[in-house]
N, C-alpha and C positions, 0 to 999 in steps of 0.2 A: 764040388771038388774036382770032378772029372774034367770039367772045362778048364779050371785053374791048372790042373796037371798038364793038360794039352798045351796051354800057353807057356807054362814054365819050360816044357820041353823045347818049344820053338825058340824061346829066348836062349836056352842053353846051346842049341845048335848054332844060333847066331854067334855066340861067343866062341864056340869051337871053330867056326869058320874063320874068325879073325886070327885065332891062334895058329891055325893051319897055314894061313898066309904068312905069318911071322916066321914060322918054322921053315917054310919053303923059301924064305928070303924075298917074298913078294911085298909090294906095298899093300898093307891091309885095307880092305874096302868093304863097304856095305851097299847093298842094292836098295835104292829108295825110289818108290813110285812118285812120279811127278804130279803135283797137285795144282798145277797152274790151269788157267782157263783153256789153254791149248790142248789139254788132255781131258777135257770134260765134254760130254756129248749127251744128247737127249735120245733115249731109247723109246721110240713110239710104241713098240709092242708092249712093253711093261709100263709105259707112262712114267718112267723115272729118269731123273738126271743122274748120269753115271760117270764114273771116272774111268778113263782108258787105261791101257796096260803099259804105257811108256814109263821106262825107268831110267835112272841115272846112277852113277857110282858116287859114293862119298868116300874119299880117300883120307888116310891118316897123314901120309907124307905129301901134303899139298897145303901150302901156306894159307890159302883161302878157305880150306875145308877142315884143317886139323882140329880147330877148337870145336867145330860142330860135330866132328867125328867123336871126339872125347865126350862131348855132352850126350851124344846118342848112346854111347856105351854106358855112361853113368846112369841115364834114365832107365835103360834096359836092366841094368844090375839092380836098381832100386825097386823096379816093378817086380822083378823076379823074387826079391827078398820079401816084399809085401805079400805076394801070393803064397810063398812057401811058409811064411809065419802066420798066415791067415789073420793079418792085422785089420783093424777097421779101415774103411776106405778113406783116402785123403783127398782134399780138394787139390786142384791143380796149383793153387797158390801155395798150399802146404808142401806139395812135392817140390816146388821150386826152392823153398827154404830148407828142406832136408838136404838138398844137393848143393846149395850155394856156400862155397867156402874158398879160401885162398889156397892156391896150389903152392906148397912149401918151396921157398927159395926163388919164386918167379915174380912175386908181386901181382900175379894175375888171378882173377877169380874164375871159378868154374862157370858160373853164371853171373851176369851183372843185373839183368832184368828178366821178368817173367816172359816177356815177348820172345826170349830165346828158347825157353823150355816148352811153351805151348805148342808151337808147330812140330816139335820133335815128338811130342805125345801123339799127335796125329800121324806122324810117320810110323810110330810104334803100333798104332791100331792097324795100319795097313800091313806092316811087316809080320804081325801075328794074326792077321785076319780076325780081329776081335773088336768089340766095342770098348771104348774107354772105361765104361763101367765094369767090364769084365777084367780090366787091368787093376781094379780096385781104386780107381780114380773117379772123382765126381766133379761135375760142373754145378753151379748154383741153379736150382730150378725156380720157376716163378709160378707154376701152374696151380690151379685150384679146381676141385671137383665137388659135385653134389649129385645125388641120385641113388637109384636102387642098386647098390653094389656093396658087397661085403668082402673085405680083403684081410688076409692074415699077413701081418708085417714080419720081417725077419726077426724082430725082437720077440715075436710070439704074441704081440698084441693083436686083437681082432678089431678092425675098423669098419663101422657101419656108416656109409656115406649119406644115409638119410638122416643121420643124427649129428651133423657137424655144425649146426647152428648157422648164424648169419655169415660167419667168415668162411664156411665151407671147409673141406678137407684138403690139406696140402698134397700136391704131387711130390713124391720123394725124389731125391737125386738119382736113385737107381730103381728102375721099375721092372727089372727082370723077374721072372716067376719065382726064383728062390729068395728074392727080397720083398716082392709085392705079389703075393699069391692070391689071385682072384678066386674066392670060394663060391660066390654067387653073383650073378649079374642078370637082371631081368628087364632091362630097359628095352623099349621098342625101337629107339633110335638114339644116336649121340649127336648133340648139338655143341659145336665148338664156337665160342664167342670171342671175337678179337679182343674186346676191352673188358677189363675187370669191372669198371663202373656199371657197364650194361649187364655183365654176368651177375653182379651183386644185386642189381635191381630184380633180375629174373629169379634169383635165389630167394630173395626176400618175399617174392610173390609166390614162391613154391611152384614155379613153372614146371620143374622136373617132376613134381608129384602129380600135378593136374594132367600132365601129358606123358607120364611114365617114360621119361628119358634121362639120359645122363648128361649133365651140363659141365662143360670143361672150358676153361680159359687159359691161355698161355700168356696173358697180359701183353698183348702186342705181338711182336716178332717172337715166336716160341723158342724156348731153349731146348736142349737135347732131350730132356726127360719127357716133356710134353709131347714132342714129336714121336719119340719111341713108344710112349704109352698109346698114342692114337694108332700107331702102326700095329701094336699088339691087338687093340680092339678090332682093327680091320682084318687081321689074320684070324682071330679067335672067335669073332661073333659076326654072323652074316646078317647084320642089321644095317639100316641106312645110316650114313654119316654125313652130316651137313655142316658147312662152315659159313658163318655169318660175320661179315666184316664191314668196314666203312666202304662207301662208294668212292674210291679214289685209287690211283695206281698202287699205293702202298698197301691198301687193304687187299687188292687183287693179288699182290705178290705174296702176302702172308698166306692166303689160301693156297697158292701154288707150292709154297714151302711145305705145308702140311701134306699136300697131295703128291707132289713129285720130287720133293727134296730141294736143296739149295746148291748154288754154284760153288760156294766156299766149302761146303761139306759134302761134295758129290760122292765121296767114298762112303758116306754114312747113309745115303738115300735108300739102299736096299733094305736097311734095317730100321729106318726111321721115317719112311714115307708111307702114305696111305692112298694108293691109287683109286680106291673106291669112293673117296670123299667127293661130295658134290658142292658146288657153289650155290648157296641159298640166296645171297644178296648181301648188301643192298645193290640194286642195279638201276640203270637209268630208267628202265621201264617202270620201276616201282614209283618213281616220282609222280607219274600221272596216275598209275593204278591206285596209289594210296593217298593221292592229293596231299603230298608233303608241302607244307607252306613255304612260300618263297623266302620268308624271313629266316628259314633254316638253311638255305643254300649258302655255300661259301665259295667265292670265286676261285677257280684254279689259278695257281701262280706259275711263274716261269719254270720253277723246279718240278712242279707237278707235270707240266707238259713234257719236260725233258724225260722224266721217269716214264711217262706214258709211251713215248717213242721207244725207249729202251725195252720195255717189257713187250711191246707189240712185235718186236723183232725176235724175241725168244721163241724157239721152236715149240715149246709147250703152250704158247699162247697163240699159235697159228690156226687153231680151230676156228671155223667160220663164226661160231657164236661169240667167241672171245674177241675176234677182230671187229665184229659188229658192236660189241659192248664198248670197246675202246674207241671206235669211231664215234659212237653215240655220245660218249663222255666228252670227247674232244669238241664235238659240235655243241653240246649242252653248255660246256664251259664252267660248270660248277661241280663241287664235290659235296657229299652229304655224309655226315658222321652218324654212326649208330645212335649216339646220344641225342641227336636232333629229333628222333621220333617221339621224345617226351613232349615236344611242342604240340603233338596231337592230344596226348594225355599221358599221364605217368604209366598207366596200365596198357597203353596202346601196343607196345612191342609184344608183351606177353599174351594179351587177349585178342589182338587183331592181326598184327603183321605176321608173326611167326606161324600161328595156326593156319592162317589163310594161305601162306606160301607153301606150307607143307601139305595141306589137304589138296591143294591144286597142282601138286607136283611141279611147282614153279621154281625150278632150279636148273642148273646146267653144269657141265664140266669141261 
């Protein structure tokens, strides 16, 4: 509640500032941090993609900004009410519908599409220096977990992630300590798997039990909750964290999102990135080391090469090992998916590939 009270006070001060402008005969305005690529940078010291300090004014008496100004105030007002009344968290879609209505006598809607409210929610996170989840708003999570961890949920239910069956335990939309309190966690390491199908196979084989690890997947590009949860693991447990993805530029980028954050949500990186994460594979070197059959190779297409050039230019991929990996992939000309390892045998990933990579410390960052 203390955190909610702090955010409520910030929102109240924002409203008071607008009123002061009105009373002083000024054009009411709000300070908005710019979230464009020009205001994003890579901080080598922390290993995070961060947002700069550049701001712009959003004015009420400005034809191009008036509607957005009104929408910003409406969203701030609704979030303040949600926090004051301690209501259940809403999805960002539900927030859109709570605020969508016709302004009497104008024929104009406050909001026409959700694409108008979503970026303002991100503005609000910055204006209150808080996570969306702390504003009582949620995004739909995709993640699944299994392994030696016991959690007390906000509902009071106690969840044992060694007893979640073949489907695993869902990552909830809010993973902050007061919603998802980790009571016990005894894993020796955490393994993040890009794809659910591969995670599912490992779970069915009880990989987490045989290797005493926590197994997490974000089902491809991770949503906010999976990223935030991995960041919590990185902050609260000093155990190794490995990320296992496809051998292609898309898989490499998924790893970098877990580790350093993303360009689009740069303001979120400090709370949802895990700089200690290491890249376990797949890598071009693995093709020969594990004799991955040629029939499993998939030719890189034009889009893959284009994406490879893009990520090679990102500052967080400038490390020598990554530049070499990208150059090797370009020269090799083929990508390999995690799923392809079943061509060796169904148990190969669990019994050979992963244990060999981890015992040999065959990873990089």
